[in-house]
C-alpha positions in Angstrom: 4.3 14.7 5.3 6.9 12.2 4.0 6.8 8.5 4.8 8.4 7.5 8.0 11.8 5.9 7.8 11.9 5.1 11.5 9.5 2.4 11.7 8.1 -0.3 9.3 5.4 0.8 7.0 1.7 -0.7 6.8 -0.2 -0.1 3.5 -3.8 -1.1 2.9 -4.8 -1.5 -0.7 -8.6 -1.1 -1.3 -10.6 -3.6 -3.3 -14.5 -2.8 -2.7 -15.4 -6.0 -4.8 -13.5 -8.3 -2.3 -14.8 -6.2 0.5 -18.4 -6.8 -0.6 -17.7 -10.6 -0.7 -16.0 -10.6 2.7 -18.3 -8.5 4.8 -21.4 -7.4 2.8 -22.8 -4.1 4.0 -19.4 -2.6 5.1 -18.7 0.6 3.3 -15.3 1.1 1.7 -15.0 4.6 3.4 -15.7 2.9 6.7 -12.9 0.6 6.1 -10.5 3.3 5.2 -11.7 5.3 8.4 -11.1 2.4 10.5 -7.6 1.8 9.1 -6.7 5.5 9.6 -7.7 5.1 13.2 -5.9 1.8 13.6 -2.5 3.3 12.6 -2.1 2.2 9.0 0.4 4.4 7.4 -0.7 4.3 3.9 -3.9 3.6 2.1 -3.9 3.0 -1.8 -7.3 3.8 -3.3 -7.2 1.1 -6.1 -10.8 1.2 -7.7 -9.8 1.1 -11.3 -13.5 0.4 -12.6 -14.8 3.8 -11.2 -15.0 6.7 -13.6 -13.1 9.8 -12.7 -16.2 11.6 -11.1 -17.1 8.6 -8.9 -13.4 8.0 -8.0 -12.8 11.6 -7.2 -15.7 11.6 -4.8 -14.6 8.4 -3.2 -11.0 9.8 -2.7 -12.4 12.9 -1.1 -14.2 11.1 1.4 -11.2 8.9 2.2 -9.0 12.0 2.5 -11.5 13.4 5.0 -11.4 10.3 6.9 -7.7 10.5 7.4 -7.8 14.1 8.6 -6.4 14.1 12.2 -4.5 10.8 11.7 -1.1 10.1 10.5 -2.4 8.0 7.6 -1.7 9.1 4.1 -4.2 8.5 0.9 -2.6 7.8 -2.4 -4.5 7.0 -5.6 -3.7 4.2 -7.9 -2.3 5.6 -11.0 -4.8 8.4 -11.5 -2.7 11.6 -10.9 -5.5 13.8 -12.1 -7.9 12.4 -9.5 -5.3 12.5 -6.7 -4.6 16.2 -7.5 -8.3 17.1 -7.7 -9.3 15.3 -4.6 -6.6 16.5 -2.5 -5.0 13.2 -2.0 -1.5 13.0 -0.3 0.0 11.1 -3.3 -0.4 8.7 -6.3 0.7 5.1 -6.7 1.8 4.4 -10.2 1.6 1.1 -12.2 4.9 -0.4 -13.2 4.3 0.8 -17.0 2.8 4.3 -16.0 4.2 7.8 -16.3 7.8 8.6 -15.2 7.9 9.6 -11.6 10.1 12.6 -12.2 7.3 14.0 -14.6 4.7 13.4 -11.8 7.1 15.3 -9.4 7.1 18.2 -11.7 3.2 18.3 -11.8 2.5 17.8 -8.1 2.9 19.9 -5.0 5.5 19.8 -2.4 5.4 16.9 -0.1 3.3 14.7 -2.6 4.0 11.0 -2.2 4.8 9.0 -5.3 5.2 5.2 -5.3 5.4 2.6 -8.0 4.6 -1.2 -8.4 7.5 -3.4 -9.6 7.8 -7.1 -10.2 11.3 -7.9 -9.8 15.0 -6.8 -9.0 15.9 -5.2 -12.3 12.7 -3.3 -12.5 13.2 -2.1 -8.9 16.6 -0.9 -9.5 15.5 0.9 -12.9 12.6 2.6 -11.2 14.8 4.1 -8.4 17.2 5.1 -10.9 14.8 7.1 -12.9 14.2 9.2 -9.8 11.2 10.9 -8.1 9.9 8.0 -6.1 9.3 7.7 -2.4 8.7 4.0 -2.1 8.2 0.8 -4.2 5.7 -2.0 -3.8 7.3 -5.4 -5.1 5.3 -8.5 -5.7 3.6 -10.8 -5.9 5.6 -12.5 -3.2 3.2 -15.3 -2.3 0.1 -16.6 -4.0 -3.0 -14.4 -3.4 -6.7 -14.3 -4.3 -5.9 -11.1 -6.3 -3.8 -12.9 -9.0 -4.4 -16.0 -11.0 -2.6 -19.2 -9.8 -0.3 -18.9 -12.8 0.8 -15.4 -12.1 4.6 -15.4 -11.7 5.6 -14.9 -8.2 8.6 -12.6 -6.9 10.5 -14.8 -4.7 11.8 -13.9 -1.0 15.3 -14.1 -2.6 14.3 -11.6 -5.2 12.8 -9.4 -2.6 15.8 -9.4 -0.4 18.0 -8.6 -3.6 15.9 -5.7 -4.5 15.9 -4.3 -0.9 19.8 -4.6 -1.1 20.0 -2.7 -4.2 17.7 0.2 -3.7 17.7 3.0 -1.1 14.0 3.9 -1.0 11.6 1.9 1.0 10.3 -1.5 -0.6 7.1 -2.8 0.6 6.2 -6.4 -0.2 2.7 -7.4 -1.5 0.9 -10.8 -2.2 -0.4 -13.3 0.2 0.6 -11.4 3.4 0.1 -12.9 6.9 1.5 -11.9 10.2 3.9 -15.0 10.2 5.0 -14.0 6.6 5.6 -10.4 7.6 8.3 -11.5 10.0 10.3 -13.2 7.3 9.5 -10.3 4.7 11.1 -7.6 7.0 14.1 -9.7 7.6 15.0 -9.5 4.0 15.3 -5.8 4.4 11.9 -4.8 3.4 10.5 -1.6 4.8 7.0 -3.0 5.5 4.1 -4.6 3.8 1.1 -3.8 1.5 -2.1 -6.0 1.4 -5.7 -6.2 0.4 -7.0 -9.5 1.9 -5.1 -9.3 5.1 -7.1 -6.4 6.2 -10.6 -7.5 4.9 -13.0 -7.9 7.9 -15.5 -10.7 8.3 -19.1 -10.5 9.4 -18.5 -11.5 13.0 -16.0 -8.7 14.1 -16.5 -4.9 14.0 -14.5 -3.3 11.4 -12.6 -1.1 13.8 -11.6 -4.0 16.1 -10.7 -6.1 13.3 -8.3 -3.5 11.8 -6.9 -2.5 15.2 -6.1 -6.2 15.9 -4.5 -6.5 12.4 -2.3 -3.6 12.7 -1.3 -4.4 16.3 -0.4 -7.9 15.1 1.9 -6.4 12.5 3.4 -4.0 15.0 4.3 -6.8 17.4 5.9 -8.7 14.7 7.8 -5.8 13.5 9.0 -4.7 16.9 10.1 -8.2 17.9 11.7 -9.5 14.8 15.2 -7.6 15.3 14.8 -6.1 11.7 15.3 -2.4 10.9 13.3 -0.6 8.4 
C-alpha cells in the first residue's frame, strides 16, 4: 500500500537504546505495536548494531504487530533484511544504494525512502528516481546528534519542499509546537525518535495515542496541506 498523499505523515524511528533509558522494561516490539494502534503511518526499524539474524527476527515481529493496521514497517538501509522479513519497505541512508536499483530488486508496492541533509541532496535524490519519500534533517538540535552536528534550517526545509514533488518529512528535535511550523513549510509530515519515547509513569499505548492525537490536531488546524 502506498503512503498517503491526503494527510500529513507521522513516522516513528526506533532506538531501543534510548527506549531502555527512557522507560526501562518496555519492549521495542510493544512500542511498535502501540504506535501501529495509535495511527502512526510509518515505522522505521533503525537498530544498526544488530546482526542480520537478530534484526530479521525483530522486523518479523514488528511486521506482525502492524498486521490489521495502516502502519507500514520499513528497515533502515538493510534491503536484504527488509525482503527476508516481509517488511513493507526500506529506508536508505544518504550514501546508500540507488533507489532505482532497489526498485528493480523489490516487489510491487515496496516503499523506498532516503535520508537527506540539504536542499541539493534532496533534489538530486528525487532526480535519481525510485523514491517514495525523503526524510530531511536534522532540523532542530536533538539527543540523537552531537551538539556540533550541522542543522538543516527551516529555510532549507522550505526550499527542499518547494523543489521536490515527493513527500518530505522533517526530523530532529520534533515537538508538537515545532510540527506546526514544519508543515507550514510544505513538509508532508515529521519523523522522530525522542518525541515518541514513553516515560515510566504513563502506559505505552496511552502515551503513543496522546502523542499521535496531538500531532493530528496540529496538522488538522494549521491550515497547511500535505
